[in-house]
C-alpha positions as CSV (number, residue, x, y, z in Angstrom):
1,M,0.3,32.8,-0.9
2,K,-1.1,33.6,-4.4
3,I,-4.3,34.9,-2.8
4,M,-2.3,37.2,-0.4
5,M,-0.2,38.5,-3.3
6,G,-3.3,39.1,-5.3
7,A,-4.9,41.0,-2.4
8,L,-1.8,43.2,-2.2
9,A,-1.8,43.8,-5.9
10,A,-5.6,44.5,-6.0
11,G,-5.3,46.9,-3.1
12,A,-2.3,48.7,-4.5
13,G,-4.0,49.1,-7.9
14,F,-7.3,50.3,-6.3
15,G,-5.5,52.8,-4.1
16,A,-3.3,54.2,-6.9
17,A,-6.3,54.4,-9.3
18,T,-8.4,56.2,-6.7
19,S,-5.8,58.8,-6.1
20,L,-5.2,59.3,-9.9
21,I,-9.0,59.6,-10.5
22,N,-9.2,62.2,-7.7
23,A,-6.4,64.2,-9.2
24,L,-8.0,64.0,-12.7
25,S,-11.3,65.1,-11.3
26,S,-9.9,68.3,-9.8
27,P,-10.0,71.2,-12.3
28,Y,-7.4,73.0,-10.1
29,G,-4.6,70.4,-10.2
30,E,-2.0,69.8,-12.9
31,L,-3.7,66.5,-14.0
32,G,-7.2,67.8,-14.0
33,A,-6.8,71.2,-15.4
34,P,-6.5,70.1,-19.1
35,L,-9.8,68.2,-18.7
36,R,-11.7,71.3,-17.5
37,G,-14.9,71.9,-19.5
38,T,-14.7,68.5,-21.2
39,I,-16.9,65.4,-20.9
40,W,-13.9,63.7,-19.4
41,A,-13.9,66.1,-16.5
42,G,-17.4,65.1,-15.6
43,A,-16.6,61.4,-16.0
44,A,-13.6,61.8,-13.8
45,K,-15.7,63.5,-11.1
46,V,-18.4,60.8,-11.2
47,L,-15.7,58.1,-10.9
48,S,-14.0,60.0,-8.1
49,L,-17.3,60.1,-6.2
50,L,-17.7,56.4,-6.7
51,V,-14.2,55.1,-5.8
52,D,-13.3,57.5,-3.1
53,A,-16.2,56.5,-0.9
54,G,-16.0,54.3,2.2
55,W,-18.4,51.7,0.8
56,S,-16.1,51.1,-2.3
57,W,-13.1,50.6,-0.1
58,A,-15.1,48.2,2.0
59,A,-16.2,46.4,-1.2
60,L,-12.5,45.9,-2.0
61,A,-11.8,44.1,1.3
62,V,-15.0,42.1,1.0
63,A,-14.2,41.0,-2.6
64,V,-10.7,39.8,-1.8
65,G,-12.1,38.1,1.3
66,W,-14.6,36.3,-0.8
67,L,-11.9,35.3,-3.3
68,A,-9.7,34.0,-0.4
69,G,-12.4,31.5,0.6
70,T,-11.9,30.8,4.3
71,P,-12.5,33.2,7.2
72,V,-8.9,33.4,8.2
73,R,-7.5,33.8,4.7
74,G,-10.3,36.2,3.9
75,A,-9.5,38.3,7.0
76,L,-5.8,38.4,6.1
77,A,-6.5,39.2,2.5
78,G,-8.9,42.0,3.4
79,A,-6.4,43.6,5.8
80,L,-3.6,43.3,3.2
81,A,-5.7,44.8,0.5
82,L,-6.7,47.8,2.6
83,I,-3.2,48.4,3.8
84,A,-1.8,48.2,0.3
85,A,-4.6,50.5,-1.0
86,T,-3.9,53.0,1.7
87,G,-0.2,53.0,1.0
88,A,-0.6,53.3,-2.8
89,Y,-3.2,56.0,-2.4
90,Y,-1.1,58.3,-0.3
91,V,2.1,57.6,-2.3
92,T,0.3,58.4,-5.5
93,D,-1.3,61.4,-3.9
94,A,2.1,62.8,-3.0
95,F,3.2,62.6,-6.7
96,A,-0.1,63.4,-8.4
97,S,-1.3,66.4,-6.3
98,G,1.3,67.0,-3.5
99,A,-1.4,66.3,-0.9
100,E,-0.6,65.9,2.8
101,S,-0.6,62.3,4.0
102,E,-2.8,60.6,6.5
103,M,-1.3,57.3,5.6
104,V,-0.4,56.2,9.2
105,R,-3.9,57.0,10.6
106,W,-5.7,55.2,7.7
107,G,-3.1,52.4,7.6
108,V,-3.8,51.6,11.3
109,A,-7.5,51.7,10.6
110,A,-7.1,49.4,7.7
111,V,-6.0,46.5,9.9
112,P,-9.1,45.9,12.0
113,L,-11.5,47.1,9.2
114,G,-9.8,44.9,6.6
115,L,-9.8,41.9,9.0
116,A,-13.5,42.2,9.7
117,L,-14.5,43.0,6.1
118,G,-12.3,40.2,4.6
119,A,-13.9,37.7,7.0
120,V,-17.3,39.0,6.0
121,G,-16.3,38.4,2.3
122,A,-15.4,34.8,3.1
123,A,-18.7,34.3,4.9
124,I,-20.6,35.1,1.7
125,R,-19.9,31.5,0.6
126,R,-21.7,30.1,3.6
127,P,-25.3,29.0,3.0
128,G,-28.2,30.3,5.0
129,L,-28.7,33.5,6.9
130,I,-25.0,34.1,7.6
131,G,-24.2,34.1,3.9
132,L,-27.2,36.3,3.2
133,L,-26.1,38.9,5.8
134,A,-22.5,38.8,4.6
135,A,-23.6,39.3,1.0
136,L,-25.8,42.3,2.0
137,T,-22.9,44.1,3.8
138,V,-21.7,46.1,0.8
139,P,-25.0,47.1,-0.7
140,V,-26.5,48.0,2.7
141,G,-23.3,49.8,3.6
142,A,-23.5,51.8,0.4
143,A,-27.1,52.7,1.0
144,V,-26.4,53.8,4.6
145,Q,-23.5,55.9,3.4
146,M,-25.7,57.5,0.8
147,V,-28.1,58.5,3.6
148,V,-25.6,59.5,6.3
149,L,-22.8,60.9,4.1
150,P,-23.9,61.3,0.5
151,P,-21.3,62.2,-2.1
152,Q,-21.9,66.0,-2.1
153,P,-18.6,67.8,-2.1
154,H,-20.4,71.0,-3.2
155,P,-23.3,72.8,-1.4
156,T,-25.4,72.5,-4.5
157,L,-26.3,69.4,-6.5
158,T,-24.6,69.1,-9.8
159,P,-25.3,66.6,-12.6
160,T,-22.2,64.6,-11.7
161,I,-23.3,64.3,-8.1
162,V,-26.8,63.2,-9.1
163,L,-25.4,60.7,-11.5
164,A,-23.0,59.3,-8.9
165,E,-25.9,59.0,-6.4
166,V,-28.1,57.3,-9.0
167,I,-25.3,54.8,-9.8
168,V,-24.8,53.9,-6.1
169,W,-28.5,53.6,-5.3
170,T,-29.1,51.5,-8.4
171,G,-26.2,49.2,-7.7
172,A,-27.1,48.8,-4.1
173,V,-30.7,48.0,-4.9
174,L,-29.9,45.6,-7.7
175,T,-27.2,43.8,-5.7
176,A,-29.4,43.5,-2.7
177,G,-32.2,42.2,-4.8
178,W,-29.9,39.6,-6.5
179,V,-28.6,38.5,-3.1
180,V,-32.0,38.0,-1.6
181,H,-33.2,36.2,-4.8
182,R,-30.2,33.9,-4.6
183,F,-30.9,33.2,-0.9
184,W,-34.5,32.3,-1.5
185,A,-33.7,30.2,-4.6
186,A,-31.1,28.2,-2.6
187,R,-33.7,27.8,0.2
188,R,-36.4,26.5,-2.2
189,A,-33.9,24.1,-3.7
190,A,-32.9,22.7,-0.3
191,V,-36.6,22.2,0.6
192,A,-37.4,20.5,-2.7
193,G,-34.3,18.4,-2.6
């Protein structure tokens, strides 16, 4: 029960924070206008590009699934986290920027995606190839999203977009490298033992 409550809390916190960061990153909104022209506006834009991306929402579900431990609990925790994140995002959006809601559509999508990604998170604990593939899900997903749908809300590259892309690529490469290293170290230890 604690794990599921934690997944709900993590999801709600992530969704609300994402919405607030988006509101702060917009120089045209009430929250973002005072930051216009400051270093904080650039920081908010970079954060917005990082947390309002599909791979980061997937990482939320994978992380709570990993914390849950078993495939069933992981799947449930992943779904709960994404449902809570979606609800909190759109409720906060309504207050922070008066944006229209797509909560029902994304809430429905959160169920199968959360179940699958939460189960993947739980599978990270498994030894061998299954654990390796599960652990590579988020970094490979981030890299694929960078190729297929990079964070470029403007037709021209800006320093904030370039910085966000560098952060995502660096994180994806370092994480994938660590995962592969961990896999080979465990394999060597099993052969030696």
